[in-house]
MARTI-621986 format. One line per 4 residues: their letters; for each residue x, y, z of N, C-alpha, C, O. Coordinates in steps of 0.05 Angstrom, whole numbers. Atoms other than C-alpha are relative to their C-alpha. Layout:
N
A = X Y Z X Y Z X Y Z X Y Z ~ ...
***
This chain:
319
MPGG = 23 -22 -1 3338 2374 3041 -16 -3 6 -11 -24 19 ~ 15 -8 -3 3276 2386 3056 -27 -13 -17 -35 -2 -37 ~ 14 13 24 3227 2344 3021 14 -34 -13 2 -51 -27 ~ -19 17 17 3285 2293 3001 1 -19 26 -10 -16 48
RLTH = 0 23 -20 3307 2223 3033 15 16 22 26 38 18 ~ -15 1 -36 3335 2225 3117 21 -10 -2 26 -34 -7 ~ -32 9 4 3406 2228 3115 5 -7 30 -12 -5 47 ~ -11 23 -25 3448 2192 3172 -6 22 16 -24 16 32
DDRR = -1 -19 -7 3452 2262 3198 -37 7 17 -41 12 41 ~ 25 -4 -14 3370 2271 3206 -11 -25 20 -28 -27 37 ~ 18 23 -25 3356 2208 3242 21 -2 17 11 -15 36 ~ -12 -4 -29 3414 2215 3295 -7 24 3 11 30 19
RIAS = 15 -29 -5 3376 2289 3301 -27 -21 17 -30 -22 41 ~ 32 12 -13 3304 2244 3314 18 -17 28 23 -9 50 ~ -10 14 -19 3336 2197 3354 4 6 27 -5 -7 46 ~ -16 -14 -23 3378 2254 3405 -34 9 11 -44 4 34
WLAE = 35 -10 -4 3298 2286 3401 -10 -13 17 -15 -3 39 ~ 21 18 -5 3259 2225 3415 10 -8 40 -5 -8 59 ~ -7 7 -17 3302 2205 3472 -13 34 20 -32 35 36 ~ 19 -22 -19 3287 2280 3503 -25 18 -1 -29 42 3
GLGY = 25 8 -10 3219 2264 3505 -21 18 -27 -45 18 -22 ~ 11 -20 23 3196 2316 3431 -20 -25 -7 -22 -48 2 ~ 28 11 9 3135 2294 3396 12 -4 -30 32 6 -39 ~ 2 -1 32 3128 2276 3323 -3 23 -14 13 28 -33
AEIA = 7 -29 16 3102 2341 3300 27 23 7 36 37 -11 ~ -22 -20 1 3161 2386 3330 20 -9 -5 39 7 -5 ~ -31 9 6 3219 2337 3311 0 7 -33 20 8 -47 ~ 8 2 32 3182 2346 3237 -1 35 -6 10 47 -24
RRLG = -2 -30 3 3171 2421 3248 41 9 -5 51 24 -22 ~ -28 -6 -6 3253 2421 3271 16 -8 -36 32 6 -47 ~ -15 13 21 3276 2380 3206 -25 13 -22 -20 0 -43 ~ 9 -14 23 3227 2420 3157 -11 -30 -11 -2 -35 -33
RPTS = 5 25 16 3195 2348 3139 -32 0 10 -39 16 27 ~ 33 2 -10 3112 2328 3148 1 -17 23 20 -32 23 ~ -3 14 -12 3099 2294 3203 -3 -29 0 9 -45 15 ~ -1 29 1 3078 2230 3182 24 -9 -18 22 -32 -26
TISR = -34 9 9 3160 2225 3148 -2 -9 31 -5 -32 38 ~ -15 14 -21 3177 2222 3215 -15 -24 17 -2 -41 28 ~ 10 25 -15 3118 2173 3248 13 -26 -22 25 -46 -13 ~ -11 20 7 3137 2133 3191 25 -19 -3 25 -41 -12
EVAR = -27 -3 -6 3209 2132 3203 4 -22 13 12 -44 7 ~ -9 17 -18 3208 2112 3268 -21 -32 8 -15 -50 23 ~ 8 27 -9 3150 2060 3265 8 -17 -15 2 -39 -5 ~ -13 18 6 3189 2023 3214 18 -6 10 23 -28 1
NRAP = -31 4 -1 3262 2022 3249 1 -2 27 21 2 41 ~ 4 2 -34 3228 2011 3319 17 -27 3 23 -46 -11 ~ -14 27 -3 3264 1966 3355 8 -9 31 14 12 41 ~ 6 2 -24 3269 1930 3433 15 30 6 2 45 20
GGYL = -6 -20 -17 3316 1988 3448 -6 29 -14 8 49 -16 ~ 6 -26 13 3286 2039 3416 -1 16 -43 -6 8 -66 ~ 0 1 30 3290 2072 3352 37 12 4 49 25 20 ~ -27 -8 -2 3363 2076 3330 3 4 -21 -10 -9 -37
ADRA = -6 -17 21 3396 2121 3279 11 -15 -18 5 -16 -42 ~ -19 12 11 3449 2079 3266 -9 -22 -20 -1 -26 -43 ~ 13 26 15 3406 2017 3246 -14 15 -21 -9 15 -45 ~ 21 -9 28 3353 2052 3209 17 11 -16 12 -4 -35
QQVA = -23 -1 18 3411 2079 3166 9 -21 -13 0 -18 -36 ~ 3 27 11 3430 2012 3143 -18 -20 -8 -14 -41 -21 ~ 27 13 14 3361 1989 3135 -13 19 -25 -21 10 -46 ~ -2 -12 25 3348 2048 3092 16 1 -20 11 13 -41
GRRA = -22 -1 29 3410 2037 3048 -5 -21 -15 -4 -23 -40 ~ 14 18 24 3382 1972 3036 -24 -1 -14 -29 -17 -32 ~ 31 2 8 3316 1983 3022 -1 17 -31 -15 12 -50 ~ -10 -22 32 3347 2043 2963 8 -22 -19 -4 -27 -40
RRRR = -17 20 18 3394 1986 2936 -23 -14 -13 -24 -11 -37 ~ 21 21 7 3332 1938 2927 -25 11 -8 -43 -5 -14 ~ 20 -6 8 3280 1991 2909 5 -8 -35 25 -13 -48 ~ 10 3 30 3248 1982 2837 -13 24 -4 -18 39 15
PAQD = 12 -29 8 3215 2041 2799 -19 -9 3 -29 -29 -7 ~ 32 -3 -2 3153 2055 2823 -15 13 -6 -13 36 1 ~ 24 -15 11 3095 2075 2792 -6 37 16 4 42 38 ~ 1 -25 -15 3079 2149 2816 -32 1 25 -56 0 20
GEPP = 19 2 -28 3038 2150 2886 -4 -26 10 -21 -35 25 ~ 4 33 -16 3052 2080 2898 17 5 27 38 18 30 ~ -21 -1 -20 3073 2072 2964 32 -7 2 40 -21 -16 ~ -29 15 9 3148 2057 2973 2 -20 7 -12 -29 26
AGEE = -7 29 -6 3176 1993 2972 2 -9 22 -8 -30 28 ~ -6 8 -26 3200 1992 3036 -23 6 14 -21 -7 35 ~ 30 -9 -18 3134 2014 3069 -6 -30 12 -7 -50 -3 ~ -1 18 -10 3122 1965 3127 -26 -6 4 -41 13 8
ASVR = 18 7 -5 3067 1923 3138 -23 14 24 -48 15 23 ~ 8 -15 -22 3055 1961 3205 -14 26 -11 -32 34 3 ~ 0 -20 7 3047 2026 3160 -33 -4 -15 -50 14 -17 ~ 28 3 20 2984 1999 3118 -23 -11 24 -48 -5 24
EFVE = 16 10 -19 2956 1966 3176 -9 18 15 -32 17 23 ~ 11 -24 -24 2953 2030 3222 -19 22 -17 -34 36 -4 ~ 16 -6 14 2919 2060 3157 -28 -16 -6 -50 -6 -4 ~ 31 13 -9 2863 2007 3153 -9 2 31 -33 7 32
RFAA = 7 2 -23 2857 2005 3226 -13 27 7 -33 31 22 ~ 8 -22 -3 2849 2071 3224 -33 15 -14 -51 30 -6 ~ 28 -5 24 2796 2078 3166 -27 -5 18 -48 7 16 ~ 18 17 -7 2759 2029 3212 -15 17 26 -39 16 32
LLAG = 8 -13 -20 2755 2073 3269 -22 23 -4 -43 29 8 ~ 19 -18 4 2731 2131 3230 -28 -7 -9 -49 7 -8 ~ 33 8 8 2673 2085 3201 -6 -10 28 -27 -22 29 ~ 19 4 -17 2663 2074 3273 -18 20 9 -41 19 17
TGLP = 16 -29 -2 2646 2144 3280 -21 6 -22 -23 31 -22 ~ 26 -2 23 2585 2143 3220 20 5 -20 6 11 -39 ~ -14 -3 32 2641 2154 3161 -6 -23 -15 -1 -45 -4 ~ 7 9 14 2618 2120 3108 40 -27 -5 63 -21 -3
RMPA = -30 12 -4 2676 2057 3102 22 14 -25 43 28 -23 ~ -23 -8 23 2707 2071 3031 2 34 3 26 39 -1 ~ -6 -24 -3 2702 2152 3041 25 -9 38 44 7 39 ~ -17 -8 -18 2744 2137 3113 20 -12 -14 38 4 -13
RVFS = -18 12 19 2790 2092 3068 18 29 -8 40 37 -1 ~ -14 -31 16 2805 2160 3029 10 5 14 34 -2 15 ~ -8 -23 -19 2809 2203 3081 30 -17 17 47 -1 24 ~ -21 4 -14 2864 2156 3116 19 -1 -16 41 5 -8
CLLT = -30 5 23 2909 2143 3052 5 39 -3 28 47 -7 ~ -10 -21 4 2903 2222 3048 23 15 21 45 26 19 ~ -9 -3 -27 2919 2235 3111 36 -14 6 57 -3 14 ~ -32 2 -10 2981 2195 3119 19 -1 -28 42 -8 -27
AEAG = -22 -8 12 3009 2209 3055 17 18 -7 7 41 -4 ~ -22 -6 -8 3076 2234 3044 -5 29 -3 -6 46 15 ~ 2 -27 3 3064 2294 3009 -24 11 11 -26 36 14 ~ 28 -25 -11 2993 2313 3038 -18 -6 -18 -39 7 -15
NLTS = 22 -13 25 2953 2302 2972 8 -29 -21 28 -43 -20 ~ 4 30 27 2941 2240 2911 -16 14 -14 -31 33 -11 ~ 25 -2 20 2908 2238 2856 -15 -24 -9 -4 -46 -13 ~ 22 21 4 2849 2197 2839 19 -31 -11 17 -52 2
AELV = -16 29 3 2898 2140 2806 20 -7 20 28 -30 20 ~ -13 11 -17 2943 2140 2861 -18 -7 17 -16 -31 24 ~ 16 21 -23 2891 2125 2911 -7 -20 -15 -5 -40 1 ~ 15 17 -2 2859 2076 2866 30 -17 0 21 -39 -6
RRLK = -22 24 11 2936 2030 2856 -2 5 41 -2 -18 49 ~ -13 -5 -19 2946 2055 2935 -21 -24 22 -17 -40 40 ~ 30 18 -18 2870 2025 2959 -7 -25 -14 -19 -43 -2 ~ 9 24 12 2864 1975 2903 -23 2 -7 -32 -21 -8
VSPA = 37 -7 5 2788 2001 2884 -1 1 -25 17 0 -42 ~ 6 -19 32 2756 2024 2824 2 24 1 3 35 23 ~ -3 -28 6 2763 2089 2798 -30 14 12 -30 37 21 ~ 22 -13 -4 2690 2102 2813 -9 -6 26 -33 0 30
SVSK = 1 3 -33 2692 2083 2890 13 21 8 5 35 27 ~ -13 -24 -9 2746 2134 2891 -16 31 -5 -14 51 9 ~ 14 -27 7 2702 2189 2858 -17 -5 18 -17 16 31 ~ 26 -8 -22 2646 2180 2905 4 -2 19 -12 -1 37
AVGY = -10 1 -44 2689 2174 2971 11 29 -7 9 44 13 ~ -9 -24 8 2719 2239 2933 -19 23 16 -14 39 34 ~ 24 -13 2 2648 2268 2929 -5 1 25 -3 22 36 ~ 17 1 -33 2619 2246 3000 17 27 15 7 48 22
LEGM = -13 -20 -16 2685 2284 3034 9 29 -9 21 45 5 ~ 6 -28 8 2679 2342 2992 -25 13 21 -21 29 38 ~ 16 -9 -6 2614 2353 3013 -3 1 38 -22 12 48 ~ -8 -7 -31 2638 2350 3095 22 15 2 33 11 23
ELVR = -18 -13 0 2693 2400 3075 22 -16 6 43 -3 9 ~ -22 3 -17 2739 2349 3100 30 -4 -27 53 -7 -19 ~ -20 2 21 2783 2343 3027 -10 21 -20 -35 26 -20 ~ -3 -14 18 2792 2394 2968 9 -6 -27 28 -21 -24
RTRD = -11 -8 21 2810 2400 2899 17 10 -12 11 34 -18 ~ -14 -21 4 2869 2424 2873 13 -6 -22 8 -29 -28 ~ -18 13 24 2920 2418 2806 22 10 3 27 32 12 ~ -26 -1 -5 2991 2402 2802 15 19 -23 2 33 -39
SGRR = -20 -10 32 3044 2429 2748 -16 -9 -19 -29 5 -34 ~ 13 7 21 3017 2380 2706 -29 -5 -10 -40 -21 -25 ~ 34 5 3 2945 2394 2707 -11 -16 11 -35 -13 8 ~ 12 25 -10 2928 2332 2745 -11 16 24 -1 34 37
ERYV = 12 -9 -29 2875 2339 2801 12 -12 20 20 -35 14 ~ -5 16 -14 2895 2321 2862 -15 9 35 -21 30 44 ~ 13 -10 -20 2865 2308 2930 10 16 25 30 3 30 ~ -17 -21 -18 2891 2359 2987 -18 -5 29 -41 3 31
IDDD = 22 -13 -25 2865 2352 3064 19 28 14 43 25 21 ~ -16 -14 -10 2887 2419 3091 -3 6 25 -22 0 40 ~ 4 1 -35 2911 2443 3158 -15 10 17 -13 6 41 ~ 31 2 -22 2845 2470 3185 -13 -14 4 -28 -15 23
VWLR = 26 29 -3 2807 2410 3172 -13 -2 20 -37 -3 21 ~ 21 2 -26 2790 2405 3238 -12 20 7 -36 18 14 ~ 17 -3 -8 2779 2460 3254 -37 5 -19 -56 12 -4 ~ 15 -8 22 2723 2470 3194 -15 -18 14 -35 -7 23
AFEA = 10 17 -5 2700 2402 3220 -23 2 29 -43 -10 37 ~ 15 6 -33 2682 2420 3290 -16 19 -1 -32 20 18 ~ 17 -27 -3 2647 2488 3272 -13 -10 -27 -12 6 -46 ~ 20 15 17 2604 2444 3224 -15 -10 22 -39 -4 24
DTGA = 17 15 -12 2587 2399 3283 -9 21 22 -28 13 35 ~ 12 -17 -20 2574 2457 3330 -19 16 -1 -28 25 19 ~ 11 -12 8 2532 2493 3286 -28 -22 -2 -51 -16 4 ~ 20 30 -10 2493 2421 3285 -11 5 12 -34 11 6
HGEV = 4 13 -38 2486 2413 3355 -20 21 -4 -44 15 -4 ~ 9 -30 -10 2464 2486 3358 -40 3 -15 -59 14 -6 ~ 24 -4 13 2405 2475 3303 -18 -31 7 -42 -33 3 ~ 11 17 -15 2388 2409 3334 -16 8 21 -40 6 23
AAAA = 17 -9 -28 2374 2437 3400 -27 24 -11 -50 25 -1 ~ 33 -22 12 2320 2493 3363 -12 -22 -4 -23 -31 16 ~ 19 9 15 2286 2448 3322 -6 -13 24 -30 -8 29 ~ 14 21 -29 2274 2399 3391 -15 27 19 -31 19 35
RHGI = 18 -24 -13 2244 2473 3423 -21 2 -4 -40 6 11 ~ 15 -7 12 2209 2478 3365 -23 -22 -7 -44 -19 -18 ~ 24 26 -7 2171 2412 3373 -15 -1 23 -37 -12 25 ~ 12 4 -27 2160 2423 3446 -27 15 -10 -50 6 -9
EIFG = 28 -12 0 2114 2482 3424 -25 -9 -21 -48 0 -22 ~ 28 16 15 2075 2433 3372 -8 -14 21 -29 -7 33 ~ 12 12 -7 2073 2381 3410 -16 -3 31 -35 -15 41 ~ 14 -8 -34 2063 2408 3484 22 -8 25 26 -32 29
AGTP = -17 9 -16 2113 2407 3538 -17 -23 12 -4 -43 15 ~ 9 19 -27 2066 2364 3584 0 -26 -16 -3 -46 -3 ~ 7 35 12 2062 2300 3532 26 -16 -2 48 -6 -3 ~ -20 26 6 2104 2241 3523 32 18 -17 54 24 -8
AGAR = -12 -7 17 2132 2272 3457 15 33 15 39 39 16 ~ -18 -23 -13 2147 2339 3492 24 4 11 41 20 3 ~ -15 9 -19 2186 2316 3544 27 -9 -1 47 -5 11 ~ -29 10 10 2232 2279 3507 15 14 -14 39 13 -14
LGRM = -8 -32 27 2241 2337 3454 11 17 22 28 34 15 ~ -17 -25 -21 2262 2377 3520 15 -10 8 32 7 15 ~ -22 0 -19 2312 2332 3553 15 -8 -33 38 -16 -28 ~ -19 -4 8 2341 2328 3477 11 30 -3 34 36 -1
AEFF = -10 -24 14 2337 2404 3456 26 7 39 48 19 40 ~ -21 -11 -17 2373 2412 3529 31 -12 7 48 -1 20 ~ -26 12 3 2429 2363 3519 11 8 -35 35 11 -37 ~ -20 -9 22 2452 2383 3448 -3 30 8 21 34 1
AWIH = -8 -20 -13 2450 2457 3476 20 -2 15 39 13 9 ~ -20 -2 -14 2494 2441 3526 23 -10 -15 44 3 -15 ~ -20 1 21 2534 2410 3478 9 16 -16 32 11 -26 ~ -9 -20 28 2540 2465 3428 12 20 15 34 28 8
EQMH = -19 -17 -8 2553 2513 3482 22 -5 16 35 13 25 ~ -29 1 -10 2612 2476 3512 16 -1 -17 37 10 -17 ~ -17 -10 27 2635 2466 3445 15 24 -15 36 33 -25 ~ -2 -34 28 2623 2530 3407 23 21 20 45 29 13
GSDL = 3 -13 -24 2627 2569 3480 -23 19 -13 -41 13 -28 ~ 23 -18 2 2589 2632 3477 15 15 -8 38 9 -11 ~ -10 -26 7 2600 2705 3453 -12 24 25 -7 47 31 ~ 17 -20 -20 2555 2733 3505 23 1 29 32 -13 47
TDAA = -22 -17 -29 2601 2780 3553 -8 -5 28 -28 -18 31 ~ 5 8 -29 2598 2774 3624 -23 14 11 -41 6 26 ~ 20 -24 -3 2560 2837 3628 -30 -2 -13 -46 16 -6 ~ 22 17 14 2500 2800 3584 -10 -22 14 -35 -26 16
VQDG = 4 12 -23 2503 2750 3630 -15 8 30 -36 0 39 ~ 7 -19 -22 2494 2789 3688 -24 9 -1 -38 4 18 ~ 28 -15 9 2433 2826 3658 -18 -19 2 -36 -19 19 ~ 15 16 7 2404 2771 3632 -13 -13 35 -36 -10 43
LTVL = 4 12 -27 2403 2737 3705 -19 21 16 -35 11 31 ~ 6 -19 -9 2379 2804 3728 -28 2 -4 -45 5 13 ~ 33 4 14 2315 2800 3689 -14 -25 4 -39 -28 2 ~ 12 35 -16 2302 2727 3714 -7 19 21 -31 26 19
AALV = 8 -5 -22 2301 2761 3777 -23 18 4 -38 18 23 ~ 21 -17 -1 2256 2810 3763 -30 -20 -10 -53 -16 -2 ~ 23 15 18 2207 2765 3726 -16 -20 23 -40 -26 26 ~ 11 16 -14 2204 2723 3779 -3 4 31 -11 -12 48
HAAR = 18 -19 -23 2193 2778 3835 -23 11 -2 -41 13 16 ~ 25 -5 6 2144 2807 3796 -23 -16 0 -44 -5 7 ~ 17 15 -5 2105 2746 3794 -22 3 -29 -44 -8 -31 ~ 29 -4 17 2064 2766 3734 12 7 -32 35 12 -28
PLTV = -17 -15 14 2088 2790 3656 2 18 -9 -16 34 -14 ~ -10 -30 7 2128 2840 3637 15 8 -31 31 -7 -44 ~ -9 -8 24 2145 2877 3576 23 10 -8 19 33 0 ~ -20 -13 5 2211 2901 3552 -5 30 14 11 39 31
ADLA = -11 -22 -20 2192 2970 3579 -15 5 21 -16 28 31 ~ 0 5 -29 2160 2946 3638 30 -4 13 36 11 31 ~ -18 15 -13 2224 2913 3657 22 30 -6 33 41 13 ~ -23 -31 1 2270 2981 3634 -12 12 17 4 17 35
AALG = 6 -18 -18 2228 3020 3674 1 -11 26 6 3 46 ~ -13 2 -33 2236 2980 3736 25 -4 14 35 -4 37 ~ -39 5 -3 2307 2967 3729 12 28 -5 34 27 6 ~ -9 -18 6 2325 3032 3709 17 -2 -32 31 14 -44
WPAR = -24 1 29 2359 3011 3645 -23 12 -31 -46 16 -38 ~ 25 -12 32 2342 3035 3570 -7 -33 -9 1 -55 -3 ~ 16 27 22 2301 2986 3523 17 -8 -12 8 -30 -18 ~ -13 11 14 2351 2967 3487 23 -27 21 30 -51 18
RAAG = -8 34 -22 2386 2928 3552 -16 -16 11 -12 -40 17 ~ 22 22 -5 2327 2905 3571 -5 -30 -17 -7 -54 -12 ~ 16 18 31 2306 2870 3506 37 -21 -9 38 -42 -22 ~ -12 14 4 2385 2851 3506 9 -26 20 26 -44 16
ALDA = -2 20 -29 2384 2808 3571 -22 -11 -2 -26 -26 17 ~ 21 22 4 2321 2777 3547 13 -16 -30 10 -40 -32 ~ -17 19 22 2363 2753 3478 27 -14 18 42 -25 2 ~ -27 11 -5 2422 2726 3519 -16 -22 20 -8 -45 25
ISRR = 13 33 -17 2371 2682 3565 -8 -18 -26 -7 -42 -27 ~ 19 17 36 2338 2661 3488 22 -19 -7 20 -43 -10 ~ -27 15 16 2412 2645 3463 19 -14 21 40 -26 14 ~ -9 25 -12 2430 2608 3530 -16 -8 18 -17 5 39
PALS = 23 6 -19 2376 2573 3564 10 -15 17 -7 -28 30 ~ -16 5 -25 2423 2548 3613 -6 18 22 -14 8 42 ~ 1 -22 -16 2418 2614 3649 -24 0 14 -21 3 38 ~ 17 -1 -13 2353 2611 3668 -15 -34 16 -34 -40 31
DPLA = -1 30 -13 2351 2539 3689 -6 -4 40 10 4 58 ~ 17 21 5 2310 2506 3727 -25 13 -16 -39 -5 -26 ~ 9 -21 8 2267 2562 3698 -6 8 -26 14 7 -39 ~ 2 0 31 2238 2577 3625 -11 30 8 -26 35 27
VART = 16 -16 6 2226 2649 3604 -8 2 -30 8 0 -48 ~ 14 -8 22 2178 2663 3549 -21 16 -3 -33 30 13 ~ 20 -35 0 2132 2706 3515 -17 -1 -10 -20 -12 -32 ~ 29 1 0 2067 2719 3521 -15 5 -27 1 16 -42
GCGA = 6 -19 15 2019 2738 3465 2 29 -2 13 41 -20 ~ -6 -18 -3 2017 2794 3486 24 16 -5 15 39 -11 ~ -31 9 0 2089 2802 3480 15 9 21 38 17 23 ~ -13 -10 -33 2097 2817 3551 19 -37 3 15 -59 -7
YAVA = -14 36 -5 2150 2756 3580 -9 -8 28 -22 8 43 ~ 6 12 -20 2142 2710 3636 17 -25 10 35 -35 -4 ~ -20 16 -19 2174 2662 3683 -11 -29 1 -31 -26 15 ~ 8 28 -10 2156 2583 3690 9 -11 11 30 1 12
PRPD = -22 23 4 2189 2523 3715 -6 -9 -28 -25 -8 -44 ~ 3 22 24 2208 2479 3662 -7 -17 -1 3 -36 12 ~ 13 31 5 2163 2428 3639 13 -26 0 0 -46 7 ~ -15 22 7 2215 2378 3625 13 -7 20 24 -28 19
RLSS = -18 6 -26 2247 2379 3691 -15 -21 22 -7 -34 41 ~ 23 20 -23 2180 2343 3721 -13 -22 -22 -31 -14 -36 ~ 17 29 7 2158 2270 3688 -40 22 5 -50 36 22 ~ 29 5 -11 2080 2275 3679 -16 -10 27 -34 -3 41
AQRD = 17 13 -23 2061 2237 3727 13 15 29 -1 13 49 ~ -12 -24 -17 2107 2288 3775 -21 27 1 -31 35 23 ~ 25 -25 -3 2056 2349 3758 -22 -9 4 -38 7 14 ~ 30 13 -13 1996 2301 3767 -10 3 24 -29 13 35
ALTA = -11 -4 -40 2025 2291 3837 -11 25 14 -30 29 28 ~ 2 -29 -7 2031 2362 3847 -26 7 4 -40 6 24 ~ 32 -11 4 1965 2391 3818 -15 -15 23 -25 -5 43 ~ 20 21 -27 1930 2336 3863 6 7 24 -11 8 41
SARS = -4 -6 -29 1965 2354 3922 -10 32 12 -17 39 34 ~ 3 -22 -9 1957 2425 3911 -32 5 3 -42 27 11 ~ 42 0 6 1871 2413 3902 -5 -13 25 -23 -5 40 ~ 11 9 -24 1867 2373 3957 4 20 34 22 35 42
PRDK = -2 -14 -28 1845 2399 4029 31 -11 21 41 -33 24 ~ -20 4 -20 1902 2413 4083 -9 -16 30 -28 -4 41 ~ -8 16 -22 1907 2366 4143 -16 29 21 -3 49 17 ~ 4 -19 -14 1864 2418 4195 11 -16 30 4 -38 38
PDEP = -9 -2 -36 1899 2419 4273 -25 -14 12 -47 -8 3 ~ 20 26 -20 1857 2365 4321 -17 23 12 -6 42 24 ~ 19 -31 -21 1794 2415 4351 8 -17 31 15 -40 31 ~ 4 5 -15 1795 2408 4420 -33 -26 10 -56 -27 3
LQS = 31 18 -14 1747 2350 4462 -12 21 14 1 39 25 ~ 24 -10 -8 1686 2379 4485 -18 -27 29 -31 -48 30 ~ 10 15 -24 1671 2356 4556 -33 -2 -1 -46 -13 17
***
């Protein structure tokens, strides 16, 4: 039954479905089991010829006969070293992404637990660490919304990884990228676009805005994007600052549509690249080349070139 030990028929189905190329998640769904049950079953019974149902059943029988009563939450006595090694290796990979070592170990342990949740005492026994270490790690994971607390029928507190944990983590990351981009753009206003700090902040803002847009997508409609491009063309053609009312009158739009187009440009700066649209002190909007596209040396060279007199054509020699 679902949640109990795998039967011989279950193992035969696993072998057949693996031969058909099905993944662990699909096999688990068909058997009504956690994906971790299938992955552990295949890992501990992998042979040179692949997963063999009859051999796996024999191994499981021997393991059941020698199994001692385990304390609640301990890994099964027959758990192979390869499974424990996977948990530690996976924790090390997570630590490499910036997650502290102990929270990474706790997260990996919860992720691969048969029931998908563990108590503090069970984590202590599995990881062989102190209760204080587990408590601190769980608190860190809760702050990142990777783990939540629940209570079982015995009123014991359990730590759970929800099915939508990756979606929440994804949304948190994309929101942070957008905030970094906005902060970097604000820094450009403080330091000045023509300064070395402003140039670095400009490159940073561009990168994080691109990451945010690629990961989060955009709620802008195609119509809003097209309106933004039209407003950009209007500002370039006018070659002078224009107010929302000026744009609306020139384009034959309602003022709300012109304002929405400007908002679309501000929310997706890549629309105007390599130009930038900025609001002037009088409430009008002007367009100019993005200063972060050129280094200070390049801007100086272009300015000097504009100021130097152009070569005059050679005058005919007089006899």
